[in-house]
N, C-alpha and C positions, 0 to 999 in steps of 0.2 A: 283215222288217227293212227300214227305209227306206234306199234308195240313191239318190244323185243320178242323174237321168235319163241323162246322158252315160255315166256309169260302168256303169249297168245295160245300156244298149244295147251298149256296147263289150264287156262280158263275154258278152252273148248272141251277138254276132258271133264271139267267140272260140270259144264252145262249139258254134255252129251247124254242121251238116253242109252242105257246099257242093255244088252241082250241078257246078261246074267243078272236076274232080279235079286239074287241073294247078295251080290256085291252092293247093289243099290240099297238094300235093306240095312246092311252093315254100315254103309256110309251115313244113312239117315239116323241110325242108332248112335253113331259116334257124335254127330252134331247134337242130337237130343241130350246125350250125356253131358256134353259141355254146357248146353243151355241150363239143364237142371242144376249142375254144379255151381254155375255162376249165380243163378237165382237163389239157391240156398245160402251161399256165402254172403251175398249182398244183404239178404233178409236177416240172417242171423246176426251179422255184425251191426246192422242198423238197429236191431232190437236191443243188443247189448249197449250200444251207444245211447239209445233212449233210456234204458234202465239206469245207466250211470248218470246221465244228465238229470233224470227224475229224482234219483236218490240224492244227488248233490244239491239240487234246488230245494228239496224238502228238508234235508239236514240243515242247510244254511238258512233256510227260512225259519227254522225253529231255534237255531243257535245264533251265532254271530261270526263275522269274519275274524274279528279280534276281540278278546275279552281282557279288561283291565280290572284287577282286584288287588286287595292288600293281603299281606302274609297272614293276618288274623282272620281273613275272609269277611271282614267288615270294613268298607271303604269310607273314611271320613272326608268331609269337604268335597263331596262329589261334584257340586256345581262348578267349583273352581277347577277341579281336575278335568271335567268335561270340556270346559272352555280351552284348556291347554291341548287336549287331545284333538279337538276340532281344527286346530291350527296346523296339524301334521299333514303333509302332502298326501293326497289320495284318500283322505278320510272324508266321507260324505255325511255321516250322521253318527251320533252317540247317544245312548239312552241308559239311565240307571235302572237297576233291577234288584229285587230281593228274591232269593231262592231258598225254599225250605221244603223238607220232606214232612208231609202231614197225612192224616187219615181223613177221609170224607165219609159221612154217615147219612144215609137217607132211609128212614124206617129201620128195618132189620139188616139192611145191606151196608157193608163197610168196604171201602177200597182205599189202597194206598195211592197217594198222588204227589206229584212234584208241583208245589205252589209257586207261581211266578207273580211277584208284585211288580207292576209296571206303571209308568206314566203314559196314558194313552196318546197324548200329543207328541211324545217322542218315539214311542214304541211303533207307531204306524210307519215310521221311516226306517225301521230295522226289520230285515227279513221280509217274509211274504205271508205271515200268519193272517194278517188283516184281510187278505184276499179270500181266505178259506172260511171266514166266519159266516155262518148261515144268516142271510138277511131275514128280517130287517135289523138284526143286532149288529153292533159295531163296537170298536174299542172305546169310543167316547161314552158308551153306556157304563163304563167302570168309573163312576163318580165317587170322589173321596167322601167318606162318611156314610155312604149308602150300603156298603158291604155287598156289592154285587159281584157276580162271578161268571166268567165264560170258561167252559170246560170242553174237553175233547168229546166228540160225538160218541165214541165207543165207551168212554168212561161214564157218560150220562146214561147210556143204555144199561150198563152194568149196575148202576145205582138205581135205575128205574125212575129217573127224574127227567123233566122236560122244562122248557122255558116257562117261567112263572112259578115254578116250584121252589121250595127252600130245602137246604140241607145243612148239616152241622159239620164244622171243621173241628177236628181233634188233633191236638199236638201236645207232647209232654213238655213240661217246663220245670226248672229247679225252683223249689220253694222250701220254706222252713217249716218243719213239723213242731209240735208242741214240746217235744223232748230235746229240741235243739239240733237234731240231725237233719240231713238233707233228704227230701222226699220228692219223688216224681209225681206231681199233680197234673192232671190233664188240663189243657187249655181248651175251652169250648167256645165256639162262636157260630152263630147262625148266618148263613149267606143266602142271597137270592140268586137263582139261576136266571140270567138275562140273555144267554146265548150259548151256542155250541159252535165248534169248528171241526173241520175234517181236512187234514192235510194228506190223507191217504197213506199215513205211516202209522202202523200199529203201535210202535214204540211211544209215539206222542199222543195219538188219538185216544189211547186207553189209560194215560197216566197224568196228563198235564192240565192244569187249571190256572186261569189268570184272574187276578184281582187288582185293585188300584194300589199303587205303591204306598200311599199314605195309610190305607187300611191295613196293609201288611205290616208297616212300621209300627202302627199303634198296637196291633195285635201281639207282635213279638217284642214290644217295648224297645225298639231300636232307635227311637228318636230320629235323628237326621242321618243315621248310618244306612248304607246300602251294601248289598253283597258285592257289587261291582258295576262296571260299565260295559255295555255291548257296543261294539264299534262296527259300522258298516263302511265298506270301501267301494271305490268306483271300479276296482278290478280285483276279484277274489284271489288271483294268482300272485298279487303283490303282498299278500298277508305276511309272509316271513320277513320281507323287507320293512314293512310298516311296523311290525312287532319290534324289530331291532331299533327303529327310530324312536318309538314311544318309550321303550325301555331305557334308551340312552338319555332321553330328556327328563326321565322321572327321577325325582328326589324322594328318598324314603324307601320303605321296604315294600315295593310293589311287585306284583306278579302279572306278567303280560303273556298271554297265550293266544294261539290262533287255531283256526279250523284244521290246518294241516297236521297239527300235533296230535289231535284227538281222533282224526278220521283218516290219516294218511295210509295206514295199513289196509283199511277197508277199500279205498279207491285203488290202491296198488293191486289188491287181490282181483278186483274187477278187470283192471287192465291186463293182468297176467292171464286171466281167464279168456279175455278177448284174443290175446296173442296166441294162446294154445289152441283155441277153437279155429283161428285162422289157419294154422298149420295142419290141423286135423281135417278141416273141410277142404283145404286146397288139394288134399289127396283125392277127393272126389273128382275134382277137375282133372287131376293128373291121370286118374284111371280112365276117365272119358277121353282125354286127349290121346293117351297111348292106345286107345281103341283104334285111333287113326292108323297106327302101325299095321294092324291086321287088315284094315280096310285098304290101305295103299299097297300092301304086299299082294293082296288079291287082285287089285287093279293092275299092278305090274305084271302079274302072271297072265291076266286076261289080255294085256296089251303087248305081250312079248313080240308078236309079229310086227306091230306098229313101231315098236322101239327099234327093231332090227332094220326096218325100212328107213326110219329116220337116220339111223347110223350110216347106212349105205349111201344116203343122200348127203352125208357130210357133217351131221351134227356130232359134236364132241361129247364124251362122257359127262363133262361138266354141264353142258347144256341139257342133256337128258336129266341130270340130277335136278336142275332148276325147274324143269317141267313139273316134276312130282312134288317138289317143295312148294311151288306155287299152288298146285291143286290141293295139297293138304292144308296149306296156310289159309286158303280161301274157305275151306270147310270150317277150320278153327275160327276164322273171322266171323263167318255167318253165325256159328254157335255162340260166340262171345257177344256179338251185337244183340242177338235175340235174348240172350241171358241177361244182359245189362238192362234192356228195356223192360223185360218181364220182372226182373228183380226190383227195379225202381218203382214199378207199378205196385208190386206186392208190398214192398216196404212202406210205400206211401199210404197204403190202405190197411195196414195192420190194425189200427184202431177201430176199423169197421169189421174186418174179417174175424178177429179174435172173439169179440162179443157174440157174433153170429155163430161161430163154432161152439162157444160155451153154451149158448142157448140150445143149439142143435143136439149136443151130447149131454146136456144137463150137468155140466161140471164147471169148475173154475181152475184155470191154468196157473193163476197166481194166488196162492193162499196167503192171507195176511199174516198168519202165525209163522209161516216159513220164510216168506220173502220180504215181509215188512210192509209191502205195498200191494194194492189190488189192481192197479191199472198202470200200464206203461205204453208209451207211443214210441215208434221207431224214429231214430234220428239218422238221416242219411249224411254220411261224411264224404265229400267229394274225393278226398285223397284215398279213402278206402275203395271207392268204386274204381278209380284209376288203377290202383294197385291190383285189384282183382282182375280187371280187364287185361292189364299187361301180363299178369301171371298166366292167364288162360292162353293168351296169344303166344307167349314164349314157350309154354309147354306144348302147344300145338305145333309150332315150328320145329322144336326138338324132336317131336314124334315123327316128323317126316324124314329125318335125316337117314335113318337106316334103310327104309324102303327106297328112297331116292338113290342112295348109294348102290343098292341091289339092282335097281333099274340100269344104272350106269355100267354095270358089269355084264349086262346081257351081250352075248356074242352073236352077231348077225348070222353068221354061217350056221351055227347050231340051231338058232330059232327058225330059220327059213328052210332047213333041210327037208322037212316033210310038208312044207306048204305047197 
């Protein structure tokens, strides 16, 4: 098969065994540096992608894509309002909820909690909490009038309760004292623990408890009022658009919010962190790629007589440049391909490797108190891999330009004078 002369010689130089073993070692080190740089970059960015995805899924599993409430934080006629919201394009489900800050007491242990009153038949269509309820418990166990409760696993451990135990809910309420003044008398009610859930987010596992909507309404004397409606969409990124549509068709003093309003800064911070890490880690590849400079300069020095002979046979300086550009580019390509393959393998097995390392060193890399979650899987983005591979190849080619130019400046007469 026909090959251009420069490419043919460049490939021969790449495959040829060298008498100078130090040059061979430097070449291998350059390729290894590119491999390690690409592996680290793919793995780190994939882990950040997985962390972002995990946080988003868990946040939206506990919250909602869009929330509809009334200015007084108590929504009347929620059934009629729900039917209106369900007619909005891209709305998949809507569920009423009552949200109150309460205290939970079991024995001598007391913990603050965010109480969520829900309708099980509607709530299972909102978010992903139902997936994380420890079997055999399920949302349908929250039956009206039975005062059952499902609470976060961490909260249950802090209270020292398990399924089948009971605990006391405490909440202040305004009442009238004998002298006619207002007094804060505690509201007390016993609940049965019928299940626990773990979404692997400390913020919710340690504070949230679910009860039936009717039980919460009776307890807080809310009648048919609710705190608001949680709305689930078929595309979370359409939340701002759907929010505007729901607000436009709302009559009355309604407040419509969405997940981007309350968590936008958090996810922007993760994206910024990812961008900065990319530029920091790309320097690793740049350092490895520019090791090719020293490698090729040594090759040029080693091959000066060969270059001189090629020049006397009629090769132009431009052709000589292409010889060494090809050689350096092939080394960069080998390093990039090996790095991508190893990086994809490592990123795909992060969920297995990290627990093994934690067990080996008896530590936890993700502390729930610090990171909010204790487990994360890598998520490989095709565009990230392409960008990393292209960056490594471009840097490798750029690294060949100076040595190739230096080779093209070799003077045949000077190089062959003492041969």
